[in-house]
N, C-alpha and C positions, 0 to 999 in steps of 0.2 A: 251282613250288610255294613256293619260298623267298620270291618276291616277295609272294605271297598271305599267307604266314605273317608276313612283315615288316610288311605293311599291317595285319594284325590286331593285331600287337604294338604298332604305332604308334597304332592306334585305341584300344587298351586304355590306353596311356599318356595319351592325350588325355583319355579319360574319367576316369582317376584324377586328372589335373591339375585338371580342372574340379571334381571332387568335393572335392579339397583346397582349391581357391580358395573354393568355396562354404562349406566347413566353417570356414575361416579368417574369411570374411566374417561368418558367424553368430557366431563367437566374439568378433570385434571389435565387432559391434553389441551383443552381450550385455555386453561390457565397458564400452561407452559408456553403456548404460542404467544400470549400477551406478555408474559414475563420475558421471554427471549427477544421479542420484538422482530423486526424485519431482518432479513438476511443482510449481512454487511456487504457493501459493494467492494469488489476486489479487482486488482489489475496486476500485471507482472511485466517485467522487461528482462530480456536476455541480453546482457552486455557482451559485446565482442570488442577485441582490441582494435585500436586505430593502428595505422602503419607504423612499424618499429616498436610497438609495445606488446605486452603479454597479458594485460589485465583482462579478466573475464569473470562472469558470474551472473547472479540474478539480483534484481531489486524488485520487491513486491510492495504493493500498496493496498491497504485495507482501511476503508473509511469508517470512522467511529463518530460519535457525537462531539468529541473534543478535537477532532481533526483527523488527518490521514496518518496512519502508522506506516512508515516507510522502513521496511526491513531489508537489509543488504547482506549478501554473502559473496565476497569478491576475493579473488586470488591473483597472484602475479604482480602485486604492487611492490614497490621498493620496501625493504624491511624497515620497521620502525619509522614510518612516515605518515604525514597527515595530508589529506586531500579533500577538495571540495566536491560535494555531491549536489548536482544542480539539474533542474528540469529546464529544457530549452524550448523555444517557441514552436519549432517544426519537428515533426516526427520523421526526420530524414537523417540517416546516418551514412549515406552513400559516399560522401566526400571522404578521402583517405584520412583527413584530419578532423572529421566530424563538423567542419564549419558549415555544412549544409543544414545543420540543426538550428542555425540562427542564434539570436540573442537569448539571454536568460529570460524565462517566462515571467512576465510582469503585466498582468491584466489591469491592475489598479493604478490610480494616479500616483501612488508612492514612488513609482519609477521616475517621476519627474523631479523629485526632491533629491538634491545632492546628499549622498551618504545614507539614503534610505535603503533598508533591506527590502528586496523584492521577493515575491511569493516563490519564485523558482529556486531561491537559495535555500536548500534543504538543511545545510549545515556541513560541518567537517566530519570526516571519518578517519579512523586511525588504523593503520596496518601494523600487525604485530611483527615479531622478529622473523617470521616465516613469510611475510608479505601477504598475509590474509587479514581481511577486515570483515568482521561480522558484528551485527548489532541492529539497532533500530533508532529512528528519529520520529518524533511526532510533529507533523507539519500542520499547524492550525489554519494556515492561510490558503490551502489548496483543497480541492475536492475531486471526486471522480465523476461529476456531472456539472452542468451549468458553466458560467463564465470562468470560473476558477478551476475548471477541470484540467487534469494533467493527461487524460486519455489522448492517445494518438500524438503525443509529443515525445521528445527524446529525453532520456536521462543520461547524463554524462558524468564520468569521474574525471576530474581535472588533476593535473600534476601538482598544483599548489593548493594550499588551504585557503579558505575565505578569510579575507581581512575584514573584521567586523566594522572597521572605520572607513573602508573604501567602498565605492559603488562598482560592483563587478558586472557591468552591462554586457561584456563579451565573455564572461567566464573568468576563471582564475588560472591562467597558464594553459598550455596545450591540453587537449583531450587525450586521456589514456584509453578510454573505452566509452562506447556509446550503445544505447539500445532503445528500441521503440516500446512505448508503454501501451499495452493492449489489455482490454477487459478480459477477465477470466470467465 
């Protein structure tokens, strides 16, 4: 009888150990979920060249607490050159020169102030000696939802770089490539 009792006690210990491991596992997973937070919002744009140009690639958007990280991977740019990367009001790249995308995205009142930088001015990008531009920009003034959302708008690579002292209401030079920003 003692062997049977010992076996039952041993089985009970195993059951309790399994329950304890399962409980710890659940607590650990719950902790990871709160540590990792919510899934980041994401969007992507496939850029295609405007007529007479060869620029193409992708621009992706990931929203973080400090802004939207805008990563770009573009090819077909002139070697060793700088270009403006901008979000425009309308998600329409149908015009051969991308003019259907409208003005640079500017939802806040800053666009009324001469020389003010608007939200859609993401910054300048640099193409290497092979005409390839890769990197990222953190854009603190835009989001992937709400009034400052860039979703369903166009992202354009312009021929010229942004002049930090000028107000680029219509962009900076002709568009080399254009793409619609879509949620992933």
